[in-house]
GUVOVEX-44708 format. One record per residue (C-alpha): x, y negated, z. Coordinates in steps of 0.5 Angstrom, whole numbers, plus 500, padded with zeros to 3 digits. Each point is the difference from the previous one (the first is absolute). Last residue first. Example, Ala and Ser with C-alpha at 12.3 -4.5 7.8 and 13.67 -1.06 7.14 Angstrom:
<pts>
527502514;498507502;
</pts>
This chain:
<pts>
767452166;503502507;498494503;493501498;499506505;503497506;495494499;494505499;502504506;501493504;492499499;498507501;504500507;497493502;493502498;501506505;503496505;495494500;494506501;504503505;501494504;492499500;498507501;505500506;497493503;493503499;502506504;504497506;494501505;500495505;494497498;496496506;507499503;499498508;499492502;494501504;495497495;503504495;506500496;501499492;507503497;500497493;507498499;503506497;493500495;502493498;507502498;498506496;495496497;505495498;504506497;495503496;498493497;507498498;501507497;494500496;502493497;506502498;500495494;507497502;496494502;496504505;506503503;504494500;494497504;500506505;504497506;500493498;492500499;499504506;503495505;505504504;502501507;493503501;501506495;507502504;496500506;495504498;505505496;504500507;494502504;498506495;507503501;507498501;504504495;494503496;496494499;506495499;502505494;493499497;501493500;507500497;497504495;494495498;505495500;505504496;495500495;502493497;504504495;507498499;502507504;496504496;501497493;508501501;504497494;507502501;505495502;506500495;506504503;506496503;506496498;500504493;506505499;506498497;502503493;506505501;495505501;502505506;503506498;495506500;497503506;500507504;507498502;498495504;496504504;493502501;498504506;496506498;494502506;494495499;502497494;500507496;505499495;499503493;505502494;500507501;503498507;506506498;502495494;502495505;496493499;502494495;494495501;499496494;503494495;501504494;493503499;500506496;495504505;498495506;504502506;496503506;496498506;496504506;495498505;498493498;494496503;497496495;497493501;496497494;496496506;499504506;495504503;500505495;508502501;502504494;504506501;507501497;504503495;504494497;505501493;505494501;503495495;505495504;499493498;501497507;505505504;499498507;493502500;502507500;505500506;494497504;495505497;505505503;501497507;492500501;499507498;506503504;496502506;503498507;497493499;493503499;497496494;497506497;498500493;504493499;497495496;501499493;496494497;498500493;500494495;494500495;501504494;498496494;504504495;503507503;506501504;497499507;503494503;504501507;500496507;503503506;497499507;501497506;501493498;501500492;505504498;502500492;497501493;501508500;498502493;494506500;499506497;493503503;498507504;494501504;499504507;493501502;496495505;499503506;494505502;493498502;498494504;496496494;498506496;496498494;503493500;507503502;500504494;498495495;506496504;505505498;498501493;501492499;507501503;501505495;498496495;504494502;506504501;500500492;501508498;506503497;504501507;496505503;500504494;507501500;499504507;497506496;504500496;507497499;503493501;499501508;505506500;498507500;501505506;503507499;495505503;500503507;495506501;494500505;495505503;494499504;497506503;501498507;497493499;505494499;495494498;501495494;497493501;496498494;495496503;495505500;504505503;504505496;502508501;505503496;500507498;506500496;504493500;506498495;504495503;503494498;507496501;502493502;495499505;500507502;508499501;499495505;494503503;504507501;500506496;500507501;493501498;497505505;493499498;500493503;504497506;504495496;507500504;502493503;504495496;495495501;497502506;506497504;498493499;493501502;501505506;505495503;495494499;494503503;501508503;493503499;499503494;499499492;503504495;496499493;500503494;496496494;496501494;498495494;497503494;503497493;499507496;508502501;499499508;503495504;502500507;501495506;504502506;497498506;505499506;500500508;498496506;494500505;500496506;493497500;502494496;502504494;507501496;500503494;506500495;498501493;504504495;500500492;497503494;501507500;498505495;494505501;498506496;494503503;496507501;494501503;497494504;496503505;496495504;503497507;494496503;503494504;496500506;496494504;495499494;497493499;494497502;500494497;502503493;495505501;494494499;495502505;498493502;496500506;501493503;504502505;505503494;500493497;502497506;505505503;504500493;500492499;501499507;506505500;503498493;499492502;504502507;505503496;501494495;501495506;505505503;504500494;500493500;502499507;506504498;504504505;506503498;504496505;496502506;497495504;497505505;494497500;500500492;502507500;495502504;495497497;502503493;500507503;493499502;498497494;503506496;497505505;493497498;501500493;502508500;494501504;495497495;504504495;499506504;492500501;498507501;496499507;506502504;505495497;495494501;499502507;508500500;500493497;495498505;504502506;506497496;497493499;498500508;507502502;502494496;496495503;502503507;508500498;500492498;496497494;500493504;505496496;500505494;493498499;494501505;494498495;504505495;500505505;493499502;498501493;504506499;497504506;493498498;502503493;502506503;494501504;496499494;504505496;500505505;492500501;499500492;505506500;496504505;494498497;502503494;502496494;496502493;504505496;504497494;500504494;505506497;505498505;506495498;504499506;504494501;507501504;501500508;507499502;504505505;500506496;498508501;500506495;507499497;504502505;507499498;499492498;499499508;494499503;497496506;493500500;497494504;506496500;503499507;500493503;506497503;501501507;499494505;493501501;501508502;505497505;495495502;494505501;504504504;502495505;493497501;497506502;494504499;504506499;503499505;498496506;505503505;506499496;504505497;498499493;499505494;499499492;500506496;493502504;497495496;501503493;504498494;506497503;505501494;506503498;497505495;502506505;496496506;502494503;501500508;499493503;502500507;497494504;504498507;497497505;502499508;507496499;498495495;497502494;504505496;499502493;502507498;501503494;500508498;505503497;501506505;507496503;496494501;500493496;500494503;495494500;500494504;501495495;495502495;495500506;501492502;495497495;494505502;499497507;499493497;495503495;496504505;499496506;493497498;498508498;502502508;495495502;494502495;502507502;504505496;497506497;499497493;507498500;502507500;495503495;502495495;507502501;498507499;496499494;505496496;505506500;507498504;507499496;505502505;504494504;507498497;506502505;503494504;507498498;
</pts>
């Protein structure tokens, strides 16, 4: 088995591709494909990639396991460092996060968050230039699509992203990195790739870069690259559940969610390089926080009294040198503070999550919500359940992480086989799907007869990403036969003709500008957009028609040359349609919870 290539800093890869001649750039994609199969690990921990008999590229990661400098990637050929071999080996490696960090070192983190300064300062000339360059690179990548978005297109995005980082635009940089990772996943046909996710990533990148290039100084658009941990004083927190973390960049671990008596939410994370094995093992790893003698399994069902706490704006607890923690006895979900999570209708919590997304569209994930449900049955890949309140809609419970080596899917399948079972569910609402919840943990309903029967040491809760539900955890099956199948849950998003706009946008992401133009030529406007107009979605129809017209508008001069080769107008038309679609879908999803 070949060793994985170490993650590479985006700017190192961008520089390597930029140094290639035009002739070598044309060969880059084909050369990159074979790199992983020719990798071997050396005795000193470095990874070598052999290209025939005359060239060997040596990747020597630093202490954090990444290639952070050009000197850490060396080729033995005569053209090095401006050689095809070195650029190909770097291009085959995964992209490193811009600031890899563990939970034990609170000053740094890998994802940007929204800053809130006293007042928005005007953008500097460097920031305006970086945003304009990033917009141009993003527009060209969108026009190329996945089909033509190879290593050279990706390198242009990475170079512009690095410039944005140096200019102090971390949100724009993070958006660009998401697009590059999405392009890679699509071209490599990775199982985790979703065209809809890449479409969303392009929308966020163009939205951010476009507004910044226009001079918008909104702090939500610039962001900040570091999570500033602030003193939190003395805290008392109680465990809610554990959540496995598995990222596309090779990181794995666990996040344990905590709740304070006043309802404030906190978390302790342990996420490091290691992928699936790390995610599975971290659930029972020791908690690196103030010398506490607890593992994450114990913390999820226990508590901590913390002195000298440090807390990030998202509620992540840091493990500074002055932090001291003492284990506490855990509280069941039926007691405070967890009981309050299950006392309010789920629709109220979802409405708050949508309100937060409105003010910070790319901020933190939706918070956890609790609800009592009755299992209806299985419907395709998800479980249908109905919240225990009058007039509640059918909810779709989907795996929080679908990886087959994690027990999420199997646990939901077992639960779905017990129609009528009453459950308490703690999960995260999926704000991109109609009435959908991603459950992280389940527990029995107090005083209910037909409910789960979990071991006392589990403290009446099961973490669906780590605990495996067995037959002994369920009540005897009811004598009355189960219905033939679960009723179909209404899905206003799927039933809406907005899918026509979504398909057009995704066609552009997959095949580029040319694919949109060809798709528009193949259908009459009335047949394509008539259903949108009849449904009252006139703006969606007009924006889609404008996008198709712009995609097909490529005038040539008397010599047959493109008169307007710029992708700017096409990118703006695509962004306008994508932004309207996102708002329309958001309205339908919000209504599905009522």
